[in-house]
C-alpha positions in Angstrom: -247.9 -6.0 -222.0 -251.7 -6.1 -221.9 -251.5 -9.9 -221.4 -249.1 -9.4 -218.5 -251.3 -6.9 -216.9 -254.4 -9.1 -217.1 -252.4 -12.1 -215.7 -251.1 -9.9 -212.8 -254.7 -8.7 -212.1 -256.0 -12.3 -212.1 -253.2 -13.4 -209.8 -253.9 -10.6 -207.3 -257.6 -11.5 -207.4 -256.9 -15.2 -206.8 -254.6 -14.4 -203.9 -257.1 -12.1 -202.4 -259.9 -14.7 -202.7 -257.6 -17.4 -201.2 -256.5 -15.1 -198.4 -260.1 -14.3 -197.6 -260.9 -18.0 -197.5 -258.0 -18.7 -195.2 -258.9 -16.0 -192.8 -262.5 -16.9 -192.9 -261.5 -20.5 -192.1 -259.3 -19.3 -189.2 -262.1 -17.1 -187.8 -264.6 -20.0 -188.0 -262.1 -22.3 -186.3 -261.6 -19.9 -183.4 -265.3 -19.3 -183.1 -266.3 -23.0 -182.9 -263.2 -25.1 -181.9 -263.0 -25.6 -178.1 -259.2 -25.6 -178.0 -257.5 -24.9 -174.6 -254.3 -25.0 -172.7 -253.3 -25.9 -169.1 -249.8 -24.6 -168.5 -249.3 -24.3 -164.7 -245.7 -23.1 -164.9 -246.4 -20.7 -167.8 -244.8 -22.9 -170.5 -245.4 -26.6 -170.2 -248.7 -28.5 -170.2 -249.6 -29.6 -166.7 -250.2 -28.4 -163.1 -248.7 -29.3 -159.7 -250.2 -31.1 -156.8 -252.3 -28.6 -154.9 -252.2 -26.0 -157.7 -255.4 -24.4 -159.1 -255.1 -23.1 -162.6 -257.7 -21.2 -164.8 -257.9 -23.1 -168.1 -256.8 -21.0 -171.1 -259.5 -21.1 -173.7 -258.4 -20.1 -177.2 -261.8 -20.4 -178.8 -264.7 -18.0 -178.4 -267.4 -20.6 -178.2 -269.2 -21.8 -175.1 -267.2 -24.6 -173.4 -268.2 -27.7 -171.5 -265.3 -29.5 -169.7 -265.0 -33.0 -168.3 -262.2 -34.5 -166.3 -261.6 -38.3 -166.7 -260.4 -38.4 -163.0 -262.1 -35.7 -161.0 -260.6 -36.9 -157.8 -257.1 -36.1 -159.0 -257.9 -33.4 -161.5 -260.7 -31.5 -159.9 -262.8 -29.3 -162.2 -264.8 -26.2 -161.1 -266.4 -23.4 -163.0 -267.1 -19.8 -162.2 -269.1 -17.9 -164.8 -267.4 -18.6 -168.1 -264.1 -19.6 -166.5 -263.1 -23.2 -165.8 -260.5 -24.1 -163.1 -258.5 -27.3 -162.6 -256.9 -28.3 -159.3 -254.3 -31.0 -158.7 -255.1 -33.5 -155.9 -252.8 -36.5 -156.2 -253.9 -39.7 -154.4 -250.2 -40.5 -154.0 -248.2 -37.2 -153.4 -244.9 -38.8 -154.5 -246.2 -40.0 -157.9 -247.4 -37.9 -160.8 -250.5 -38.7 -162.7 -251.7 -37.9 -166.3 -255.4 -37.3 -166.7 -257.5 -36.6 -169.8 -259.4 -33.3 -169.8 -262.0 -33.0 -172.5 -263.5 -29.8 -173.9 -266.7 -29.7 -176.0 -268.5 -26.9 -177.8 -271.5 -26.6 -175.5 -273.8 -25.3 -178.3 -272.8 -27.4 -181.3 -272.7 -31.1 -180.9 -271.3 -31.8 -184.3 -268.0 -30.0 -183.4 -265.4 -32.6 -182.4 -264.3 -32.5 -178.8 -260.7 -31.5 -177.9 -258.9 -33.8 -175.5 -255.6 -33.0 -173.7 -253.6 -35.3 -171.4 -252.9 -33.1 -168.5 -250.1 -34.1 -166.1 -250.6 -33.5 -162.4 -247.0 -33.3 -161.2 -245.7 -34.6 -157.8 -243.4 -32.1 -156.2 -241.3 -31.7 -153.1 -238.5 -29.6 -151.5 -234.8 -30.1 -152.1 -231.7 -28.3 -150.8 -229.3 -26.7 -153.2 -226.0 -24.8 -152.5 -225.5 -21.3 -153.8 -223.7 -22.7 -156.9 -226.9 -24.5 -157.9 -225.9 -28.1 -157.0 -228.4 -30.3 -155.2 -227.3 -31.4 -151.7 -227.6 -35.2 -151.5 -227.9 -35.2 -147.6 -230.0 -32.4 -146.2 -229.2 -33.5 -142.7 -225.5 -32.9 -143.1 -225.4 -29.2 -144.0 -222.4 -27.1 -143.3 -222.7 -24.8 -140.3 -222.9 -21.0 -141.0 -223.5 -21.6 -144.7 -226.1 -20.4 -147.2 -228.5 -22.8 -148.9 -231.5 -22.5 -151.2 -234.6 -24.7 -150.6 -236.3 -25.2 -154.0 -239.6 -26.6 -155.2 -238.8 -29.4 -157.5 -240.8 -31.7 -159.8 -240.1 -35.3 -158.9 -239.6 -37.8 -161.7 -237.7 -41.0 -162.4 -238.2 -44.1 -160.3 -238.2 -44.6 -156.5 -234.7 -46.1 -156.8 -233.4 -43.5 -159.2 -235.4 -40.3 -158.7 -234.9 -37.1 -160.7 -235.5 -33.6 -159.5 -236.3 -30.6 -161.7 -236.5 -27.1 -160.1 -239.8 -25.4 -160.8 -239.1 -21.7 -161.9 -242.7 -20.4 -161.5 -246.3 -21.2 -160.9 -249.3 -19.5 -162.5 -253.0 -19.1 -161.6 -253.7 -18.6 -165.3 -252.3 -16.8 -168.3 -253.3 -13.5 -169.7 -251.9 -12.0 -172.9 -252.5 -8.5 -171.4 -250.7 -9.2 -168.1 -247.5 -7.6 -169.1 -249.3 -4.4 -170.1 -251.9 -4.3 -167.3 -249.5 -5.3 -164.5 -251.9 -8.2 -163.6 -249.6 -10.7 -162.1 -250.8 -14.3 -162.2 -247.8 -15.7 -160.3 -248.5 -18.1 -157.4 -246.2 -17.8 -154.3 -245.6 -20.9 -152.2 -246.2 -20.3 -148.5 -242.8 -21.1 -147.0 -242.0 -21.4 -143.3 -239.3 -22.9 -141.1 -239.4 -24.1 -137.5 -236.1 -23.1 -136.0 -235.3 -19.4 -135.5 -231.5 -20.1 -135.5 -231.8 -20.7 -139.2 -232.0 -17.2 -140.7 -234.2 -16.5 -143.7 -232.3 -14.3 -146.3 -234.8 -14.1 -149.2 -237.5 -16.0 -151.1 -239.0 -16.1 -154.5 -242.3 -17.7 -155.6 -240.7 -21.2 -155.5 -237.5 -20.8 -153.5 -236.5 -20.1 -149.9 -232.9 -19.0 -149.0 -231.5 -19.3 -145.5 -228.3 -19.5 -143.5 -227.6 -22.3 -141.1 -226.6 -21.7 -137.5 -223.0 -22.1 -136.3 -223.9 -25.0 -134.1 -225.4 -28.5 -134.5 -229.1 -28.0 -135.0 -232.1 -29.3 -136.9 -235.0 -27.6 -138.6 -238.1 -28.4 -140.8 -238.9 -26.2 -143.8 -242.4 -26.4 -145.3 -244.0 -25.0 -148.4 -247.8 -24.9 -149.0 -249.5 -24.9 -152.3 -253.3 -24.9 -152.1 -254.3 -27.8 -149.8 -251.0 -29.6 -150.1 -248.0 -29.0 -147.9 -244.5 -30.4 -148.5 -242.0 -30.6 -145.6 -238.2 -31.1 -145.6 -236.1 -32.0 -142.5 -232.7 -30.3 -142.5 -229.8 -30.3 -140.0 -226.3 -29.1 -139.6 -223.6 -31.8 -139.0 
């Protein structure tokens, strides 16, 4: 029994020492490793053309950032915060750009490099059931449609369109508790008053078409970039 007690005591002591070592290693990593995230829709790495996002820093060290293509992934700083802005040279083609973070005070710490996509986006028309309308200039009169921000992918001959559920200025763990909303809202507008706006979200615009043959242009602005979509009733 005495041997079992001694063994148990040694085991607990060994676990405590190993745990202390683990947490010490974790604390040291957080303090020195310049890890970061760029999740412009709140979940996936990347931002959208025109979007400005405050880089999420998960380390507590001083950071120094560098963009491999500052023309398309513009980098700015304000105090301890770093911001990236998407500025695609070709608005119909996404680009992936390396963003490097270094520990600004300790040169021996290895830099952290992320490949950050800057996504091309546009507007597409969907019916109320959620199906994309292939011809936006042949809409049904007196019907309801949803204009959605979509990420453009695929090829020019076979494009794909993925609706974007949300856009973020940054991410804060305390946002849910503090009520600090980091959502970005597109600036939607349309040119023909016979098309009636019903509602909008941060990335969608719902309207009804007139009961006559008519055309309209819907626009959505994100930062310095504006996407336009011509629609019409048949």
